[in-house]
TILUMMAR-853814 format. One record per atom (N, C-alpha, C): residue number from 1; residue in one letter; x negated, y, z. Coordinates in Angstrom, 2 decimals, padded with zeros to 5 digits. Atoms other than C-alpha are relative to their C-alpha. Example, Ala and Ser with C-alpha at 12.3 -4.5 7.8 and 13.67 -1.06 7.14 Angstrom:
<nodes>
+------+------+---------+---------+---------+
: resi : resn :    east :   north :      up :
+------+------+---------+---------+---------+
:    1 :    a : -000.89 : -001.19 :  000.00 :
:    1 :    a : -012.30 : -004.50 :  007.80 :
:    1 :    a : -000.90 :  001.20 :  000.00 :
:    2 :    s :  000.82 : -001.19 : -000.06 :
:    2 :    s : -013.67 : -001.06 :  007.14 :
:    2 :    s :  000.77 :  001.09 :  000.73 :
+------+------+---------+---------+---------+
</nodes>
This chain:
<nodes>
+------+------+---------+---------+---------+
: resi : resn :    east :   north :      up :
+------+------+---------+---------+---------+
:    1 :    m :  000.57 :  000.57 :  001.19 :
:    1 :    m : -036.91 :  046.00 : -134.11 :
:    1 :    m : -000.61 :  001.09 : -000.90 :
:    2 :    k :  000.52 : -001.09 :  000.81 :
:    2 :    k : -037.32 :  049.32 : -135.94 :
:    2 :    k : -001.34 :  000.51 :  000.57 :
:    3 :    n :  001.24 : -000.46 : -000.63 :
:    3 :    n : -039.98 :  050.37 : -133.44 :
:    3 :    n : -001.14 : -000.96 : -000.27 :
:    4 :    l :  001.01 :  001.01 :  000.27 :
:    4 :    l : -041.85 :  047.12 : -133.97 :
:    4 :    l : -000.50 :  000.11 : -001.44 :
:    5 :    i :  000.37 : -000.15 :  001.41 :
:    5 :    i : -041.79 :  047.60 : -137.77 :
:    5 :    i : -000.84 :  001.27 : -000.18 :
:    6 :    r :  000.78 : -001.25 :  000.09 :
:    6 :    r : -043.01 :  051.22 : -137.40 :
:    6 :    r : -001.39 : -000.19 :  000.59 :
:    7 :    f :  001.29 :  000.24 : -000.63 :
:    7 :    f : -045.75 :  050.08 : -135.04 :
:    7 :    f : -000.92 : -000.77 : -000.95 :
:    8 :    f :  000.82 :  000.78 :  000.93 :
:    8 :    f : -046.99 :  047.48 : -137.54 :
:    8 :    f : -000.35 :  000.80 : -001.26 :
:    9 :    a :  000.29 : -000.83 :  001.17 :
:    9 :    a : -046.74 :  049.97 : -140.41 :
:    9 :    a : -001.13 :  000.98 :  000.32 :
:   10 :    v :  001.05 : -000.93 : -000.42 :
:   10 :    v : -048.85 :  052.51 : -138.50 :
:   10 :    v : -001.31 : -000.76 :  000.19 :
:   11 :    l :  001.19 :  000.82 : -000.21 :
:   11 :    l : -051.27 :  049.75 : -137.48 :
:   11 :    l : -000.62 : -000.41 : -001.34 :
:   12 :    l :  000.48 :  000.39 :  001.32 :
:   12 :    l : -051.54 :  048.58 : -141.10 :
:   12 :    l : -000.68 :  001.18 : -000.70 :
:   13 :    l :  000.61 : -001.20 :  000.60 :
:   13 :    l : -052.24 :  052.14 : -142.31 :
:   13 :    l : -001.34 :  000.31 :  000.67 :
:   14 :    f :  001.23 : -000.26 : -000.73 :
:   14 :    f : -054.86 :  052.62 : -139.61 :
:   14 :    f : -001.10 : -000.98 : -000.39 :
:   15 :    v :  000.98 :  001.03 :  000.38 :
:   15 :    v : -056.62 :  049.33 : -140.40 :
:   15 :    v : -000.44 :  000.19 : -001.44 :
:   16 :    g :  000.34 : -000.24 :  001.40 :
:   16 :    g : -056.48 :  050.08 : -144.13 :
:   16 :    g : -000.92 :  001.19 : -000.16 :
:   17 :    y :  000.83 : -001.21 :  000.09 :
:   17 :    y : -057.95 :  053.54 : -143.65 :
:   17 :    y : -001.41 : -000.26 :  000.51 :
:   18 :    t :  001.33 :  000.26 : -000.55 :
:   18 :    t : -060.81 :  052.39 : -141.43 :
:   18 :    t : -000.73 : -001.05 : -000.82 :
:   19 :    s :  000.64 :  001.00 :  000.85 :
:   19 :    s : -061.50 :  049.43 : -143.72 :
:   19 :    s : -000.60 :  000.66 : -001.24 :
:   20 :    c :  000.52 : -000.71 :  001.17 :
:   20 :    c : -061.93 :  051.80 : -146.69 :
:   20 :    c : -001.29 :  000.72 :  000.35 :
:   21 :    d :  001.23 : -000.67 : -000.43 :
:   21 :    d : -064.49 :  053.80 : -144.71 :
:   21 :    d : -001.14 : -001.00 :  000.14 :
:   22 :    e :  001.04 :  001.02 : -000.17 :
:   22 :    e : -066.39 :  050.65 : -143.81 :
:   22 :    e : -000.44 : -000.55 : -001.35 :
:   23 :    l :  000.34 :  000.49 :  001.33 :
:   23 :    l : -066.24 :  049.41 : -147.41 :
:   23 :    l : -000.83 :  001.03 : -000.75 :
:   24 :    d :  000.76 : -001.06 :  000.65 :
:   24 :    d : -067.51 :  052.79 : -148.65 :
:   24 :    d : -001.43 :  000.02 :  000.52 :
:   25 :    k :  001.34 :  000.03 : -000.57 :
:   25 :    k : -070.47 :  052.55 : -146.24 :
:   25 :    k : -000.82 : -001.16 : -000.57 :
:   26 :    l :  000.70 :  001.16 :  000.57 :
:   26 :    l : -071.32 :  049.13 : -147.71 :
:   26 :    l : -000.51 :  000.28 : -001.41 :
:   27 :    t :  000.43 : -000.30 :  001.37 :
:   27 :    t : -071.65 :  050.64 : -151.19 :
:   27 :    t : -001.03 :  001.13 : -000.06 :
:   28 :    e :  001.00 : -001.07 : -000.03 :
:   28 :    e : -074.10 :  053.35 : -150.07 :
:   28 :    e : -001.39 : -000.61 :  000.16 :
:   29 :    v :  001.39 :  000.41 : -000.13 :
:   29 :    v : -077.86 :  053.01 : -150.37 :
:   29 :    v : -000.79 :  001.19 :  000.56 :
:   30 :    d :  000.88 : -001.01 : -000.59 :
:   30 :    d : -080.35 :  054.94 : -148.22 :
:   30 :    d : -001.43 : -000.33 : -000.39 :
:   31 :    f :  001.41 :  000.21 :  000.30 :
:   31 :    f : -083.95 :  055.41 : -149.27 :
:   31 :    f : -000.77 :  001.28 :  000.25 :
:   32 :    n :  000.88 : -001.15 : -000.19 :
:   32 :    n : -086.89 :  057.68 : -148.62 :
:   32 :    n : -000.78 :  000.25 : -001.28 :
:   33 :    t :  000.80 : -000.38 :  001.15 :
:   33 :    t : -088.75 :  059.56 : -151.31 :
:   33 :    t : -000.82 :  001.23 :  000.36 :
:   34 :    t :  000.86 : -001.16 : -000.21 :
:   34 :    t : -091.47 :  062.17 : -151.51 :
:   34 :    t : -000.09 :  000.79 : -001.29 :
:   35 :    v :  000.14 : -000.91 :  001.14 :
:   35 :    v : -091.55 :  065.18 : -153.81 :
:   35 :    v : -001.19 :  000.91 :  000.30 :
:   36 :    t :  001.18 : -000.85 : -000.16 :
:   36 :    t : -094.88 :  066.97 : -154.27 :
:   36 :    t : -000.17 :  000.86 : -001.24 :
:   37 :    e :  000.22 : -000.97 :  001.09 :
:   37 :    e : -095.35 :  070.10 : -156.38 :
:   37 :    e : -001.01 :  001.03 :  000.49 :
:   38 :    s :  001.00 : -000.99 : -000.36 :
:   38 :    s : -097.99 :  072.82 : -156.48 :
:   38 :    s :  000.30 :  001.36 : -000.63 :
:   39 :    i : -000.03 : -001.38 :  000.49 :
:   39 :    i : -097.82 :  076.58 : -156.78 :
:   39 :    i : -001.43 :  000.33 : -000.39 :
:   40 :    i :  001.33 : -000.33 :  000.48 :
:   40 :    i : -100.81 :  077.60 : -158.89 :
:   40 :    i : -000.19 :  001.51 :  000.10 :
:   41 :    a :  000.27 : -001.43 : -000.21 :
:   41 :    a : -102.32 :  080.95 : -157.87 :
:   41 :    a : -001.35 :  000.35 : -000.63 :
:   42 :    n :  001.20 : -000.54 :  000.62 :
:   42 :    n : -104.85 :  082.72 : -160.08 :
:   42 :    n :  000.05 :  001.51 :  000.19 :
:   43 :    v : -000.02 : -001.44 : -000.26 :
:   43 :    v : -105.75 :  086.22 : -158.90 :
:   43 :    v : -001.32 :  000.63 : -000.43 :
:   44 :    d :  001.18 : -000.77 :  000.40 :
:   44 :    d : -108.15 :  088.81 : -160.27 :
:   44 :    d : -000.67 :  000.56 :  001.24 :
:   45 :    g :  000.73 : -000.64 : -001.08 :
:   45 :    g : -110.81 :  090.39 : -158.12 :
:   45 :    g :  000.48 :  001.42 :  000.22 :
:   46 :    g : -000.38 : -001.37 : -000.31 :
:   46 :    g : -110.13 :  093.66 : -156.38 :
:   46 :    g :  000.68 :  000.07 :  001.35 :
:   47 :    e : -000.65 : -000.25 : -001.28 :
:   47 :    e : -108.41 :  095.21 : -153.41 :
:   47 :    e :  001.51 :  000.11 : -000.21 :
:   48 :    d : -001.47 :  000.01 :  000.05 :
:   48 :    d : -104.67 :  094.67 : -152.81 :
:   48 :    d :  000.54 : -000.45 : -001.37 :
:   49 :    v : -000.45 :  000.59 :  001.27 :
:   49 :    v : -104.25 :  092.54 : -155.96 :
:   49 :    v :  001.29 : -000.77 :  000.27 :
:   50 :    l : -001.29 :  000.68 : -000.20 :
:   50 :    l : -100.66 :  091.35 : -156.29 :
:   50 :    l : -000.12 : -001.50 : -000.29 :
:   51 :    l : -000.09 :  001.44 :  000.16 :
:   51 :    l : -100.02 :  087.65 : -155.91 :
:   51 :    l :  001.48 : -000.36 : -000.04 :
:   52 :    n : -001.38 :  000.43 :  000.13 :
:   52 :    n : -096.73 :  086.26 : -157.16 :
:   52 :    n :  000.02 : -001.20 : -000.92 :
:   53 :    s : -000.03 :  001.25 :  000.76 :
:   53 :    s : -096.61 :  082.62 : -158.25 :
:   53 :    s :  001.10 : -000.88 :  000.55 :
:   54 :    n : -001.09 :  000.86 : -000.46 :
:   54 :    n : -093.89 :  080.00 : -158.08 :
:   54 :    n : -000.02 : -001.35 : -000.71 :
:   55 :    v : -000.23 :  001.30 :  000.62 :
:   55 :    v : -092.87 :  076.45 : -158.90 :
:   55 :    v :  001.44 : -000.41 :  000.31 :
:   56 :    l : -001.35 :  000.52 : -000.20 :
:   56 :    l : -089.42 :  074.92 : -159.39 :
:   56 :    l : -000.09 : -001.46 :  000.45 :
:   57 :    v :  000.00 :  001.34 : -000.57 :
:   57 :    v : -088.78 :  071.81 : -157.32 :
:   57 :    v :  001.40 : -000.58 : -000.12 :
:   58 :    n : -001.28 :  000.69 :  000.03 :
:   58 :    n : -086.02 :  069.29 : -157.92 :
:   58 :    n : -000.17 : -001.42 :  000.52 :
:   59 :    i :  000.00 :  001.32 : -000.63 :
:   59 :    i : -085.10 :  065.84 : -156.68 :
:   59 :    i : -000.16 : -001.13 : -001.02 :
:   60 :    d :  000.09 :  001.02 :  001.06 :
:   60 :    d : -085.45 :  064.02 : -160.02 :
:   60 :    d : -001.41 : -000.59 : -000.04 :
:   61 :    n :  001.25 :  000.74 :  000.05 :
:   61 :    n : -088.23 :  061.45 : -159.64 :
:   61 :    n :  000.32 : -001.48 : -000.21 :
:   62 :    p : -000.30 :  001.42 :  000.26 :
:   62 :    p : -088.61 :  057.69 : -160.26 :
:   62 :    p :  000.88 : -000.67 :  001.06 :
:   63 :    d : -000.82 :  000.59 : -001.06 :
:   63 :    d : -086.99 :  056.87 : -156.87 :
:   63 :    d :  001.47 :  000.40 : -000.12 :
:   64 :    t : -001.35 : -000.54 : -000.02 :
:   64 :    t : -083.91 :  059.03 : -157.42 :
:   64 :    t :  000.69 :  000.05 : -001.36 :
:   65 :    h : -000.53 : -000.27 :  001.34 :
:   65 :    h : -083.44 :  059.21 : -161.19 :
:   65 :    h :  001.31 : -000.77 : -000.30 :
:   66 :    d : -001.20 :  000.81 :  000.29 :
:   66 :    d : -080.89 :  056.37 : -161.44 :
:   66 :    d :  001.21 :  000.38 :  000.85 :
:   67 :    y : -001.08 : -000.36 : -000.94 :
:   67 :    y : -078.82 :  057.89 : -158.60 :
:   67 :    y :  000.39 :  001.47 : -000.05 :
:   68 :    l : -000.17 : -001.45 : -000.03 :
:   68 :    l : -078.85 :  061.60 : -159.53 :
:   68 :    l :  001.46 :  000.44 :  000.08 :
:   69 :    s : -001.41 : -000.42 : -000.01 :
:   69 :    s : -075.10 :  061.82 : -160.17 :
:   69 :    s :  000.77 : -000.62 :  001.17 :
:   70 :    k : -000.68 :  000.71 : -001.08 :
:   70 :    k : -074.31 :  059.65 : -157.12 :
:   70 :    k : -000.53 :  000.36 :  001.39 :
:   71 :    i :  000.58 : -000.38 : -001.29 :
:   71 :    i : -076.30 :  061.39 : -154.37 :
:   71 :    i :  001.06 :  000.69 :  000.86 :
:   72 :    t : -000.99 : -000.56 : -000.92 :
:   72 :    t : -074.10 :  062.13 : -151.37 :
:   72 :    t : -000.62 :  000.77 :  001.16 :
:   73 :    k :  000.64 : -000.68 : -001.12 :
:   73 :    k : -076.65 :  063.31 : -148.81 :
:   73 :    k : -001.51 :  000.04 : -000.22 :
:   74 :    v :  001.45 : -000.15 :  000.00 :
:   74 :    v : -080.20 :  064.64 : -148.70 :
:   74 :    v : -000.40 :  000.60 :  001.34 :
:   75 :    q :  000.52 : -000.50 : -001.26 :
:   75 :    q : -082.05 :  065.11 : -145.43 :
:   75 :    q : -001.51 :  000.19 : -000.16 :
:   76 :    i :  001.44 : -000.24 :  000.06 :
:   76 :    i : -085.50 :  066.69 : -145.24 :
:   76 :    i : -000.62 : -000.51 :  001.30 :
:   77 :    i :  000.72 :  000.55 : -001.15 :
:   77 :    i : -087.68 :  064.62 : -142.94 :
:   77 :    i : -001.13 :  000.96 :  000.38 :
:   78 :    s :  001.05 : -000.99 : -000.25 :
:   78 :    s : -090.58 :  067.06 : -143.33 :
:   78 :    s : -000.25 :  000.81 : -001.25 :
:   79 :    l :  000.43 : -000.88 :  001.08 :
:   79 :    l : -091.68 :  070.00 : -145.46 :
:   79 :    l : -001.35 :  000.56 :  000.44 :
:   80 :    d :  001.35 : -000.41 : -000.33 :
:   80 :    d : -095.43 :  070.54 : -145.39 :
:   80 :    d : -000.64 :  000.67 : -001.21 :
:   81 :    y :  000.76 : -000.58 :  001.10 :
:   81 :    y : -097.84 :  072.62 : -147.43 :
:   81 :    y : -001.44 :  000.23 :  000.43 :
:   82 :    r :  001.41 : -000.24 : -000.26 :
:   82 :    r : -101.57 :  073.18 : -147.74 :
:   82 :    r : -000.64 :  000.61 : -001.23 :
:   83 :    v :  000.78 : -000.57 :  001.09 :
:   83 :    v : -104.09 :  075.06 : -149.86 :
:   83 :    v : -000.99 : -001.06 : -000.47 :
:   84 :    v :  000.93 :  000.96 :  000.60 :
:   84 :    v : -106.07 :  072.82 : -152.25 :
:   84 :    v : -000.64 :  000.65 : -001.24 :
:   85 :    n :  000.67 : -000.38 :  001.25 :
:   85 :    n : -108.43 :  073.22 : -155.22 :
:   85 :    n : -000.40 :  001.48 : -000.03 :
:   86 :    f :  000.44 : -001.39 : -000.08 :
:   86 :    f : -109.87 :  076.55 : -154.10 :
:   86 :    f : -001.30 :  000.20 : -000.78 :
:   87 :    v :  001.21 : -000.42 :  000.71 :
:   87 :    v : -112.42 :  078.24 : -156.38 :
:   87 :    v : -000.03 :  001.52 :  000.06 :
:   88 :    g :  000.11 : -001.45 :  000.03 :
:   88 :    g : -113.73 :  081.79 : -156.09 :
:   88 :    g : -000.67 :  000.57 :  001.22 :
:   89 :    d :  000.61 : -000.77 : -001.09 :
:   89 :    d : -114.67 :  084.36 : -153.48 :
:   89 :    d :  000.31 : -000.64 :  001.35 :
:   90 :    n : -000.19 :  000.66 : -001.30 :
:   90 :    n : -115.23 :  082.54 : -150.17 :
:   90 :    n :  000.45 :  000.96 :  001.09 :
:   91 :    a : -000.44 : -001.00 : -000.98 :
:   91 :    a : -114.49 :  085.80 : -148.33 :
:   91 :    a :  001.36 :  000.60 : -000.38 :
:   92 :    g : -001.29 : -000.52 :  000.45 :
:   92 :    g : -111.22 :  086.40 : -150.23 :
:   92 :    g :  001.09 : -000.15 :  001.04 :
:   93 :    i : -001.05 : -000.04 : -001.03 :
:   93 :    i : -108.30 :  087.35 : -148.00 :
:   93 :    i :  001.37 :  000.09 : -000.66 :
:   94 :    i : -001.37 : -000.01 :  000.50 :
:   94 :    i : -104.59 :  086.80 : -148.53 :
:   94 :    i :  000.95 :  000.45 :  001.11 :
:   95 :    t : -001.14 : -000.34 : -000.85 :
:   95 :    t : -101.51 :  088.36 : -146.96 :
:   95 :    t :  001.23 : -000.30 : -000.84 :
:   96 :    a : -001.09 :  000.44 :  000.87 :
:   96 :    a : -098.44 :  086.57 : -148.29 :
:   96 :    a :  001.05 : -000.79 :  000.76 :
:   97 :    d : -001.12 :  000.80 : -000.50 :
:   97 :    d : -095.10 :  084.89 : -147.67 :
:   97 :    d :  000.17 : -001.23 : -000.88 :
:   98 :    l : -000.46 :  001.17 :  000.73 :
:   98 :    l : -094.17 :  081.36 : -148.67 :
:   98 :    l :  001.52 :  000.03 :  000.06 :
:   99 :    m : -001.45 : -000.14 :  000.04 :
:   99 :    m : -090.56 :  081.43 : -149.82 :
:   99 :    m :  000.63 : -001.17 : -000.75 :
:  100 :    a : -000.82 :  000.95 :  000.75 :
:  100 :    a : -087.85 :  079.06 : -151.01 :
:  100 :    a :  001.28 :  000.74 : -000.35 :
:  101 :    d : -001.17 : -000.74 :  000.49 :
:  101 :    d : -085.16 :  080.70 : -153.15 :
:  101 :    d :  000.14 :  001.35 :  000.72 :
:  102 :    s :  000.07 : -001.36 : -000.57 :
:  102 :    s : -086.17 :  084.15 : -151.80 :
:  102 :    s :  000.11 :  000.06 :  001.52 :
:  103 :    a : -000.03 :  000.02 : -001.47 :
:  103 :    a : -085.89 :  083.08 : -148.14 :
:  103 :    a : -001.43 : -000.28 :  000.50 :
:  104 :    i :  001.36 :  000.16 : -000.51 :
:  104 :    i : -089.16 :  083.46 : -146.22 :
:  104 :    i : -000.07 : -001.22 :  000.92 :
:  105 :    l :  000.23 :  001.18 : -000.82 :
:  105 :    l : -090.38 :  080.14 : -144.80 :
:  105 :    l : -001.16 :  000.20 :  000.97 :
:  106 :    d :  001.19 : -000.19 : -000.81 :
:  106 :    d : -093.77 :  081.25 : -143.47 :
:  106 :    d : -000.73 :  001.24 : -000.49 :
:  107 :    t :  000.76 : -001.19 :  000.32 :
:  107 :    t : -095.99 :  084.34 : -143.39 :
:  107 :    t : -001.44 : -000.17 :  000.48 :
:  108 :    h :  001.42 :  000.01 : -000.35 :
:  108 :    h : -099.78 :  084.55 : -143.42 :
:  108 :    h : -000.55 :  001.41 : -000.22 :
:  109 :    t :  000.53 : -001.36 :  000.07 :
:  109 :    t : -101.53 :  087.87 : -142.72 :
:  109 :    t : -001.50 : -000.01 :  000.24 :
:  110 :    g :  001.44 : -000.13 : -000.15 :
:  110 :    g : -105.23 :  088.54 : -143.29 :
:  110 :    g : -000.73 : -001.32 :  000.11 :
:  111 :    v :  000.59 :  001.33 : -000.08 :
:  111 :    v : -106.15 :  084.89 : -143.85 :
:  111 :    v : -001.09 : -000.15 : -001.06 :
:  112 :    t :  001.07 :  000.32 :  000.93 :
:  112 :    t : -109.48 :  083.97 : -145.44 :
:  112 :    t :  000.35 : -001.35 : -000.63 :
:  113 :    v : -000.53 :  001.19 :  000.68 :
:  113 :    v : -108.30 :  081.45 : -148.04 :
:  113 :    v : -000.94 : -001.19 :  000.11 :
:  114 :    s :  000.94 :  001.12 : -000.04 :
:  114 :    s : -111.47 :  079.35 : -148.09 :
:  114 :    s : -000.04 : -000.69 :  001.37 :
:  115 :    n :  000.00 :  000.60 : -001.35 :
:  115 :    n : -111.14 :  078.77 : -144.31 :
:  115 :    n :  001.20 : -000.90 :  000.27 :
:  116 :    v : -001.21 :  000.79 : -000.26 :
:  116 :    v : -107.68 :  077.17 : -144.60 :
:  116 :    v :  000.23 : -001.10 : -001.03 :
:  117 :    v : -000.15 :  001.06 :  000.99 :
:  117 :    v : -108.29 :  074.81 : -147.51 :
:  117 :    v :  000.17 : -001.33 :  000.73 :
:  118 :    g : -000.27 :  001.30 : -000.59 :
:  118 :    g : -106.80 :  071.45 : -146.53 :
:  118 :    g :  000.79 :  000.03 :  001.29 :
:  119 :    v : -000.76 : -000.10 : -001.25 :
:  119 :    v : -105.09 :  072.73 : -143.36 :
:  119 :    v :  001.49 : -000.20 : -000.32 :
:  120 :    m : -001.41 :  000.31 :  000.24 :
:  120 :    m : -101.56 :  071.29 : -143.21 :
:  120 :    m :  000.88 :  000.89 :  000.87 :
:  121 :    y : -001.00 : -000.82 : -000.68 :
:  121 :    y : -098.72 :  073.66 : -142.30 :
:  121 :    y :  001.35 : -000.67 : -000.16 :
:  122 :    s : -001.33 :  000.61 :  000.04 :
:  122 :    s : -095.20 :  072.47 : -141.47 :
:  122 :    s :  001.07 :  001.06 :  000.19 :
:  123 :    i : -001.17 : -000.87 : -000.15 :
:  123 :    i : -091.86 :  074.21 : -141.83 :
:  123 :    i :  001.02 : -000.74 :  000.84 :
:  124 :    d : -000.93 :  000.63 : -000.94 :
:  124 :    d : -089.48 :  073.47 : -138.95 :
:  124 :    d :  001.32 :  000.73 :  000.12 :
:  125 :    d : -001.23 : -000.78 : -000.05 :
:  125 :    d : -086.70 :  076.02 : -139.56 :
:  125 :    d :  001.17 : -000.85 : -000.52 :
:  126 :    t : -001.08 :  000.93 :  000.35 :
:  126 :    t : -083.65 :  073.72 : -139.52 :
:  126 :    t :  000.99 :  000.61 : -000.98 :
:  127 :    a : -000.96 : -000.64 :  000.92 :
:  127 :    a : -081.34 :  076.22 : -141.22 :
:  127 :    a : -000.56 :  000.07 : -001.42 :
:  128 :    a :  000.62 : -000.08 :  001.33 :
:  128 :    a : -083.78 :  076.77 : -144.10 :
:  128 :    a : -000.11 : -001.39 : -000.63 :
:  129 :    l :  000.12 :  001.37 :  000.51 :
:  129 :    l : -084.40 :  073.02 : -144.45 :
:  129 :    l :  001.35 : -000.53 : -000.46 :
:  130 :    n : -001.34 :  000.45 :  000.39 :
:  130 :    n : -080.65 :  072.35 : -144.57 :
:  130 :    n :  000.45 :  000.64 : -001.31 :
:  131 :    i : -000.35 : -000.69 :  001.26 :
:  131 :    i : -080.17 :  074.95 : -147.33 :
:  131 :    i : -000.75 : -000.64 : -001.17 :
:  132 :    i :  000.80 :  000.64 :  001.06 :
:  132 :    i : -083.01 :  073.42 : -149.37 :
:  132 :    i :  000.56 : -001.39 : -000.30 :
:  133 :    a : -000.53 :  001.35 :  000.18 :
:  133 :    a : -081.63 :  069.90 : -148.82 :
:  133 :    a :  001.33 :  000.03 : -000.75 :
:  134 :    n : -001.29 : -000.11 :  000.67 :
:  134 :    n : -078.14 :  070.98 : -149.88 :
:  134 :    n : -000.16 :  000.35 : -001.48 :
:  135 :    n :  000.25 : -000.34 :  001.40 :
:  135 :    n : -079.47 :  072.60 : -153.06 :
:  135 :    n : -000.52 : -001.20 : -000.78 :
:  136 :    l :  000.52 :  001.19 :  000.67 :
:  136 :    l : -081.42 :  069.45 : -153.91 :
:  136 :    l :  001.10 : -001.04 : -000.21 :
:  137 :    k : -001.10 :  000.96 :  000.10 :
:  137 :    k : -078.37 :  067.28 : -153.21 :
:  137 :    k :  000.93 :  000.34 : -001.15 :
:  138 :    n : -000.91 : -000.45 :  001.05 :
:  138 :    n : -076.29 :  069.36 : -155.60 :
:  138 :    n : -000.66 :  000.07 : -001.38 :
:  139 :    g :  000.68 :  000.05 :  001.29 :
:  139 :    g : -078.87 :  068.91 : -158.37 :
:  139 :    g : -000.64 :  001.30 : -000.42 :
:  140 :    n :  000.60 : -001.30 :  000.33 :
:  140 :    n : -080.21 :  072.46 : -158.20 :
:  140 :    n : -001.50 : -000.03 :  000.21 :
:  141 :    n :  001.42 : -000.23 : -000.24 :
:  141 :    n : -083.84 :  073.46 : -158.54 :
:  141 :    n : -000.14 :  000.94 :  001.18 :
:  142 :    v :  000.35 : -000.93 : -001.07 :
:  142 :    v : -085.40 :  075.17 : -155.54 :
:  142 :    v : -001.28 :  000.70 : -000.43 :
:  143 :    n :  001.14 : -000.80 :  000.42 :
:  143 :    n : -087.79 :  078.00 : -156.40 :
:  143 :    n : -000.89 :  000.29 :  001.21 :
:  144 :    f :  000.99 : -000.28 : -001.03 :
:  144 :    f : -090.80 :  077.86 : -154.07 :
:  144 :    f : -000.98 :  001.01 : -000.56 :
:  145 :    a :  000.86 : -001.07 :  000.49 :
:  145 :    a : -092.95 :  080.99 : -154.34 :
:  145 :    a : -000.93 :  000.48 :  001.11 :
:  146 :    v :  000.90 : -000.72 : -000.89 :
:  146 :    v : -095.90 :  082.74 : -152.77 :
:  146 :    v : -000.06 :  001.42 : -000.53 :
:  147 :    d : -000.10 : -001.40 :  000.40 :
:  147 :    d : -095.64 :  086.51 : -152.79 :
:  147 :    d : -000.78 :  000.85 :  001.01 :
:  148 :    g :  000.78 : -000.85 : -000.89 :
:  148 :    g : -098.16 :  088.99 : -151.40 :
:  148 :    g : -001.14 :  000.68 : -000.72 :
:  149 :    t :  001.18 : -000.66 :  000.57 :
:  149 :    t : -101.58 :  090.54 : -151.95 :
:  149 :    t : -001.25 : -000.74 :  000.42 :
:  150 :    t :  001.32 :  000.55 : -000.35 :
:  150 :    t : -105.20 :  089.45 : -151.98 :
:  150 :    t : -001.02 :  001.11 : -000.12 :
:  151 :    t :  001.17 : -000.86 :  000.14 :
:  151 :    t : -108.47 :  091.25 : -151.51 :
:  151 :    t : -001.19 : -000.94 : -000.15 :
:  152 :    n :  001.12 :  000.90 :  000.26 :
:  152 :    n : -111.47 :  089.53 : -153.07 :
:  152 :    n : -000.89 :  000.60 : -001.08 :
:  153 :    e :  000.93 : -000.43 :  001.04 :
:  153 :    e : -114.48 :  090.05 : -155.28 :
:  153 :    e : -000.11 : -001.11 : -001.04 :
:  154 :    g :  000.21 :  000.96 :  001.09 :
:  154 :    g : -114.55 :  088.31 : -158.64 :
:  154 :    g :  001.15 : -000.96 : -000.25 :
:  155 :    g : -001.16 :  000.85 :  000.23 :
:  155 :    g : -111.19 :  086.56 : -158.36 :
:  155 :    g :  000.00 : -001.28 :  000.80 :
:  156 :    m : -000.19 :  001.28 : -000.71 :
:  156 :    m : -109.82 :  083.39 : -156.79 :
:  156 :    m :  001.03 : -000.82 : -000.75 :
:  157 :    s : -000.99 :  000.93 :  000.53 :
:  157 :    s : -107.92 :  080.35 : -157.91 :
:  157 :    s :  000.21 : -001.09 :  001.04 :
:  158 :    f : -000.30 :  001.06 : -000.95 :
:  158 :    f : -106.14 :  077.88 : -155.66 :
:  158 :    f :  001.42 : -000.48 : -000.24 :
:  159 :    e : -001.36 :  000.54 :  000.08 :
:  159 :    e : -103.02 :  075.76 : -155.36 :
:  159 :    e :  000.57 : -000.11 :  001.41 :
:  160 :    i : -000.71 :  000.27 : -001.25 :
:  160 :    i : -100.45 :  075.59 : -152.60 :
:  160 :    i :  000.85 : -001.23 : -000.27 :
:  161 :    e : -000.66 :  001.29 :  000.21 :
:  161 :    e : -099.38 :  071.96 : -152.52 :
:  161 :    e :  001.13 : -000.16 :  001.01 :
:  162 :    i : -001.19 :  000.13 : -000.83 :
:  162 :    i : -095.85 :  071.51 : -151.19 :
:  162 :    i :  000.46 : -001.45 : -000.04 :
:  163 :    t : -000.44 :  001.39 : -000.08 :
:  163 :    t : -094.72 :  068.08 : -149.98 :
:  163 :    t :  001.29 : -000.07 :  000.80 :
:  164 :    l : -001.30 :  000.22 : -000.65 :
:  164 :    l : -091.10 :  067.28 : -149.17 :
:  164 :    l :  000.20 : -001.50 :  000.19 :
:  165 :    s : -000.37 :  001.38 : -000.29 :
:  165 :    s : -090.37 :  063.96 : -147.45 :
:  165 :    s :  001.50 : -000.01 :  000.23 :
:  166 :    l : -001.47 : -000.03 : -000.01 :
:  166 :    l : -086.70 :  063.17 : -148.00 :
:  166 :    l :  000.60 : -001.36 :  000.32 :
:  167 :    k : -000.86 :  001.17 : -000.16 :
:  167 :    k : -084.09 :  060.68 : -146.88 :
:  167 :    k :  001.24 :  000.28 : -000.85 :
:  168 :    v : -001.08 : -000.20 :  000.96 :
:  168 :    v : -081.50 :  060.27 : -149.64 :
:  168 :    v :  001.04 : -001.11 :  000.19 :
:  169 :    t : -001.11 :  000.96 : -000.01 :
:  169 :    t : -078.08 :  058.60 : -149.48 :
:  169 :    t :  000.76 :  000.16 : -001.31 :
:  170 :    a : -000.70 : -000.04 :  001.28 :
:  170 :    a : -076.36 :  057.66 : -152.71 :
:  170 :    a :  000.99 : -001.16 : -000.06 :
:  171 :    d : -000.93 :  001.10 :  000.25 :
:  171 :    d : -073.37 :  055.59 : -153.81 :
:  171 :    d : -000.63 : -000.94 : -000.99 :
:  172 :    a :  000.63 :  000.98 :  000.86 :
:  172 :    a : -074.69 :  052.39 : -155.32 :
:  172 :    a :  000.89 : -000.39 : -001.17 :
:  173 :    l : -000.92 :  000.39 :  001.09 :
:  173 :    l : -071.59 :  051.79 : -157.43 :
:  173 :    l :  000.53 :  001.21 : -000.74 :
+------+------+---------+---------+---------+
</nodes>
């Protein structure tokens, strides 16, 4: 009889534990959102002109605002970037790194900026994407930066548009 009571007690605890997990899953909401920010780069004309511009990115937008304190998971579906709004020396060259919180995501060497306007680049480094996602989940800003040099006559101005497609999980209650 004691063994039967212990068996039912263990069974009851097991069912109760797994029921709580299932109930918790019912109170979660999953949704996709997109965050787009631009690094604005204005550089003077000359040889080996330093380029160092950045933008802070966070997860607070109309899709996520009501859930900011309840976010339990952020997954980056894609992280893409492209050069837009170019003005200046069409022969201007850039050698620079795209970084997120000082970690290099991509490197471009000797690239004529006017030739890559609109070209979409993707970041596929899973470890880097997971670090960015974790920082966003925890409510931290992520500092995206471009750091390098340019060589151009008369100066250049352009933007590096960064687009993060995210899957967010949050507790609805």
